[in-house]
Structure formats: C-alpha cells, structure tokens
OpenMM code with the backbone's topology and positions (N, CA, C; nanometers):
from openmm import Vec3, app, unit

residues = "MET GLU ILE ARG VAL VAL GLY GLN ASN ILE GLU ARG ALA ILE LYS LEU LEU LYS ARG GLU ALA GLU LYS GLU GLY LEU PHE ARG GLU LEU LYS LYS ARG ARG PHE TYR GLU LYS PRO SER VAL LYS LYS LYS ASN LYS GLN ARG GLU ALA GLN LYS LYS ARG ALA LYS ASN ALA ARG PHE ARG ARG GLN TYR GLY HIS ARG SER ARG PRO ALA GLY".split()
positions = [
    Vec3(-2.3432, 6.7578, 6.4748),
    Vec3(-2.4733, 6.7573, 6.4118),
    Vec3(-2.5430, 6.8874, 6.4506),
    Vec3(-2.6023, 6.9500, 6.3507),
    Vec3(-2.6703, 7.0763, 6.3747),
    Vec3(-2.8029, 7.0766, 6.3002),
    Vec3(-2.9096, 7.1103, 6.3710),
    Vec3(-3.0427, 7.1208, 6.3126),
    Vec3(-3.0920, 7.2623, 6.3394),
    Vec3(-3.1316, 7.3308, 6.2337),
    Vec3(-3.1808, 7.4678, 6.2487),
    Vec3(-3.3327, 7.4695, 6.2418),
    Vec3(-3.3926, 7.5489, 6.3290),
    Vec3(-3.5375, 7.5651, 6.3307),
    Vec3(-3.5708, 7.6860, 6.2440),
    Vec3(-3.6504, 7.6608, 6.1397),
    Vec3(-3.6913, 7.7678, 6.0498),
    Vec3(-3.8310, 7.8112, 6.0907),
    Vec3(-3.8437, 7.9373, 6.1283),
    Vec3(-3.9733, 7.9879, 6.1733),
    Vec3(-4.0119, 7.9218, 6.3046),
    Vec3(-4.1344, 7.8784, 6.3130),
    Vec3(-4.1847, 7.8139, 6.4347),
    Vec3(-4.2059, 7.6643, 6.4150),
    Vec3(-4.1405, 7.6060, 6.3153),
    Vec3(-4.1631, 7.4666, 6.2794),
    Vec3(-4.0737, 7.3738, 6.3626),
    Vec3(-4.1039, 7.3625, 6.4920),
    Vec3(-4.0236, 7.2815, 6.5825),
    Vec3(-4.0453, 7.1328, 6.5575),
    Vec3(-4.1673, 7.0917, 6.5231),
    Vec3(-4.1943, 6.9498, 6.4980),
    Vec3(-4.1074, 6.8966, 6.3840),
    Vec3(-4.0933, 6.9765, 6.2796),
    Vec3(-4.0099, 6.9345, 6.1667),
    Vec3(-3.8627, 6.9244, 6.2080),
    Vec3(-3.8180, 7.0186, 6.2911),
    Vec3(-3.6797, 7.0154, 6.3390),
    Vec3(-3.6548, 6.8914, 6.4234),
    Vec3(-3.7505, 6.8537, 6.5066),
    Vec3(-3.7371, 6.7329, 6.5885),
    Vec3(-3.7319, 6.6096, 6.4993),
    Vec3(-3.8148, 6.6077, 6.3968),
    Vec3(-3.8163, 6.4956, 6.3022),
    Vec3(-3.6808, 6.4823, 6.2326),
    Vec3(-3.6247, 6.5958, 6.1892),
    Vec3(-3.4930, 6.5950, 6.1255),
    Vec3(-3.3851, 6.5478, 6.2224),
    Vec3(-3.3940, 6.5924, 6.3478),
    Vec3(-3.2971, 6.5513, 6.4495),
    Vec3(-3.3011, 6.4007, 6.4702),
    Vec3(-3.4214, 6.3447, 6.4797),
    Vec3(-3.4356, 6.2006, 6.4973),
    Vec3(-3.3804, 6.1248, 6.3773),
    Vec3(-3.4076, 6.1744, 6.2584),
    Vec3(-3.3593, 6.1091, 6.1365),
    Vec3(-3.2062, 6.1093, 6.1318),
    Vec3(-3.1452, 6.2233, 6.1645),
    Vec3(-2.9990, 6.2333, 6.1645),
    Vec3(-2.9380, 6.1420, 6.2710),
    Vec3(-2.9987, 6.1385, 6.3892),
    Vec3(-2.9477, 6.0534, 6.4970),
    Vec3(-2.9565, 5.9067, 6.4570),
    Vec3(-3.0642, 5.8683, 6.3920),
    Vec3(-3.0810, 5.7307, 6.3452),
    Vec3(-2.9763, 5.6970, 6.2395),
    Vec3(-2.9522, 5.7903, 6.1482),
    Vec3(-2.8566, 5.7676, 6.0411),
    Vec3(-2.7151, 5.7496, 6.0969),
    Vec3(-2.6817, 5.8227, 6.2014),
    Vec3(-2.5490, 5.8130, 6.2603),
    Vec3(-2.5360, 5.6947, 6.3551),
    Vec3(-2.6461, 5.6240, 6.3836),
    Vec3(-2.6403, 5.5070, 6.4708),
    Vec3(-2.6426, 5.5418, 6.6187),
    Vec3(-2.6881, 5.6599, 6.6527),
    Vec3(-2.6893, 5.7040, 6.7914),
    Vec3(-2.7820, 5.6184, 6.8772),
    Vec3(-2.9013, 5.5898, 6.8285),
    Vec3(-2.9970, 5.5124, 6.9070),
    Vec3(-2.9474, 5.3699, 6.9288),
    Vec3(-2.8864, 5.3126, 6.8259),
    Vec3(-2.8322, 5.1769, 6.8373),
    Vec3(-2.7212, 5.1740, 6.9425),
    Vec3(-2.6367, 5.2770, 6.9402),
    Vec3(-2.5260, 5.2859, 7.0357),
    Vec3(-2.5782, 5.3029, 7.1779),
    Vec3(-2.6792, 5.3862, 7.1965),
    Vec3(-2.7368, 5.4053, 7.3293),
    Vec3(-2.7976, 5.2756, 7.3816),
    Vec3(-2.8680, 5.2046, 7.2956),
    Vec3(-2.9294, 5.0778, 7.3355),
    Vec3(-2.8216, 4.9772, 7.3739),
    Vec3(-2.7127, 4.9744, 7.2976),
    Vec3(-2.6046, 4.8803, 7.3234),
    Vec3(-2.5350, 4.9111, 7.4561),
    Vec3(-2.5222, 5.0381, 7.4904),
    Vec3(-2.4505, 5.0782, 7.6116),
    Vec3(-2.5407, 5.0936, 7.7342),
    Vec3(-2.6669, 5.0599, 7.7214),
    Vec3(-2.7588, 5.0773, 7.8323),
    Vec3(-2.7155, 4.9949, 7.9535),
    Vec3(-2.6658, 4.8725, 7.9281),
    Vec3(-2.6201, 4.7850, 8.0346),
    Vec3(-2.4782, 4.7406, 8.0055),
    Vec3(-2.4047, 4.7044, 8.1102),
    Vec3(-2.2693, 4.6563, 8.0939),
    Vec3(-2.2713, 4.5237, 8.0186),
    Vec3(-2.1792, 4.5092, 7.9265),
    Vec3(-2.1694, 4.3869, 7.8481),
    Vec3(-2.0337, 4.3240, 7.8781),
    Vec3(-2.0359, 4.2002, 7.9284),
    Vec3(-1.9112, 4.1318, 7.9596),
    Vec3(-1.8289, 4.1158, 7.8322),
    Vec3(-1.6963, 4.1156, 7.8453),
    Vec3(-1.6113, 4.1013, 7.7268),
    Vec3(-1.6413, 3.9749, 7.6458),
    Vec3(-1.6741, 3.8645, 7.7128),
    Vec3(-1.7042, 3.7411, 7.6395),
    Vec3(-1.8329, 3.7565, 7.5584),
    Vec3(-1.9311, 3.8228, 7.6141),
    Vec3(-2.0575, 3.8463, 7.5438),
    Vec3(-2.0355, 3.9443, 7.4293),
    Vec3(-1.9536, 4.0462, 7.4539),
    Vec3(-1.9228, 4.1446, 7.3508),
    Vec3(-1.8561, 4.0767, 7.2304),
    Vec3(-1.7620, 3.9854, 7.2597),
    Vec3(-1.6920, 3.9123, 7.1535),
    Vec3(-1.7892, 3.8251, 7.0755),
    Vec3(-1.8799, 3.7573, 7.1473),
    Vec3(-1.9775, 3.6696, 7.0829),
    Vec3(-2.0710, 3.7504, 6.9924),
    Vec3(-2.1152, 3.8666, 7.0405),
    Vec3(-2.2034, 3.9517, 6.9601),
    Vec3(-2.1318, 4.0051, 6.8367),
    Vec3(-2.0044, 4.0403, 6.8529),
    Vec3(-1.9266, 4.0905, 6.7404),
    Vec3(-1.9119, 3.9817, 6.6343),
    Vec3(-1.8881, 3.8582, 6.6764),
    Vec3(-1.8769, 3.7472, 6.5827),
    Vec3(-2.0101, 3.7214, 6.5122),
    Vec3(-2.1200, 3.7307, 6.5864),
    Vec3(-2.2522, 3.7104, 6.5278),
    Vec3(-2.2815, 3.8158, 6.4224),
    Vec3(-2.2485, 3.9426, 6.4521),
    Vec3(-2.2700, 4.0503, 6.3559),
    Vec3(-2.1836, 4.0306, 6.2311),
    Vec3(-2.0589, 3.9856, 6.2493),
    Vec3(-1.9713, 3.9607, 6.1351),
    Vec3(-2.0278, 3.8495, 6.0483),
    Vec3(-2.0834, 3.7444, 6.1108),
    Vec3(-2.1440, 3.6345, 6.0353),
    Vec3(-2.2649, 3.6834, 5.9558),
    Vec3(-2.3474, 3.7678, 6.0176),
    Vec3(-2.4632, 3.8228, 5.9470),
    Vec3(-2.4190, 3.9065, 5.8278),
    Vec3(-2.3119, 3.9844, 5.8458),
    Vec3(-2.2610, 4.0684, 5.7374),
    Vec3(-2.2075, 3.9826, 5.6229),
    Vec3(-2.1347, 3.8747, 5.6569),
    Vec3(-2.0839, 3.7848, 5.5533),
    Vec3(-2.1980, 3.7192, 5.4762),
    Vec3(-2.3029, 3.6767, 5.5474),
    Vec3(-2.4172, 3.6130, 5.4824),
    Vec3(-2.4881, 3.7116, 5.3897),
    Vec3(-2.5020, 3.8353, 5.4344),
    Vec3(-2.5671, 3.9372, 5.3522),
    Vec3(-2.4853, 3.9643, 5.2263),
    Vec3(-2.3532, 3.9750, 5.2413),
    Vec3(-2.2671, 3.9980, 5.1252),
    Vec3(-2.2734, 3.8797, 5.0288),
    Vec3(-2.2771, 3.7582, 5.0814),
    Vec3(-2.2854, 3.6395, 4.9957),
    Vec3(-2.4176, 3.6394, 4.9190),
    Vec3(-2.5268, 3.6754, 4.9859),
    Vec3(-2.6573, 3.6836, 4.9187),
    Vec3(-2.6519, 3.7852, 4.8061),
    Vec3(-2.5911, 3.8981, 4.8332),
    Vec3(-2.5810, 4.0042, 4.7338),
    Vec3(-2.5007, 3.9570, 4.6134),
    Vec3(-2.3871, 3.8900, 4.6400),
    Vec3(-2.3036, 3.8405, 4.5306),
    Vec3(-2.3760, 3.7356, 4.4480),
    Vec3(-2.4522, 3.6468, 4.5129),
    Vec3(-2.5279, 3.5456, 4.4386),
    Vec3(-2.6352, 3.6103, 4.3521),
    Vec3(-2.6989, 3.7132, 4.4039),
    Vec3(-2.8089, 3.7770, 4.3329),
    Vec3(-2.7605, 3.8591, 4.2136),
    Vec3(-2.6489, 3.9319, 4.2314),
    Vec3(-2.6049, 4.0250, 4.1274),
    Vec3(-2.4740, 3.9844, 4.0611),
    Vec3(-2.4270, 3.8650, 4.0860),
    Vec3(-2.3009, 3.8223, 4.0256),
    Vec3(-2.1836, 3.8761, 4.1045),
    Vec3(-2.0673, 3.8810, 4.0412),
    Vec3(-1.9460, 3.9237, 4.1136),
    Vec3(-1.9132, 4.0693, 4.0916),
    Vec3(-2.0077, 4.1477, 4.0453),
    Vec3(-1.9831, 4.2908, 4.0306),
    Vec3(-1.9674, 4.3551, 4.1684),
    Vec3(-1.8933, 4.4619, 4.1728),
    Vec3(-1.8765, 4.5326, 4.3006),
    Vec3(-2.0047, 4.6108, 4.3301),
    Vec3(-2.0228, 4.6440, 4.4561),
    Vec3(-2.1410, 4.7198, 4.4966),
    Vec3(-2.1339, 4.8607, 4.4411),
    Vec3(-2.2461, 4.9169, 4.4037),
    Vec3(-2.2470, 5.0551, 4.3552),
    Vec3(-2.2096, 5.1504, 4.4682),
    Vec3(-2.1320, 5.2522, 4.4372),
    Vec3(-2.0926, 5.3519, 4.5379),
    Vec3(-2.2152, 5.4323, 4.5784),
    Vec3(-2.2237, 5.4614, 4.7067),
    Vec3(-2.3379, 5.5420, 4.7446),
    Vec3(-2.3637, 5.5333, 4.8827),
] * unit.nanometer
topology = app.Topology()
chain = topology.addChain("A")
for resn in residues:
    res = topology.addResidue(resn, chain)
    for name in ("N", "CA", "C"):
        topology.addAtom(name, app.Element.getBySymbol(name[0]), res)
C-alpha cells in the first residue's frame, strides 16, 4: 500500500491511508489479534461468521431471486 502526499496536504493523505487500511481489513485483523484466542474459541467464531454469511446470502437470494450477484 502506498499513499503519496501531494503538496502539504497531510490530513488528506492520512484520511486516504485510513480508508485503504479499512478496505484491506487491517483494523479488523489488528483487533482480532490483540489478544490470544484459544483454538476452540477461534473455531466457534469461524462457525459463527460462516452462519452469518450464509444467512446474508439467503436474504439476498430471497430478495432478488436466484440471479447471481453482480460482479464488483
């Protein structure tokens, strides 16, 4: 990741850096790794996230029919 400072606009560069870090999931990863997570807890969280993803996909399919998601 590279952010260039144009002129003296450091605030804008910091804003862009934060946006890029958020988009790449850096903050989420840092929060997740802040403390040690036991393997059993890690497995449980992974299953919970998979369930949330399945529910979201099911909601999407019910709302828009069986069409595939638009690329993007």
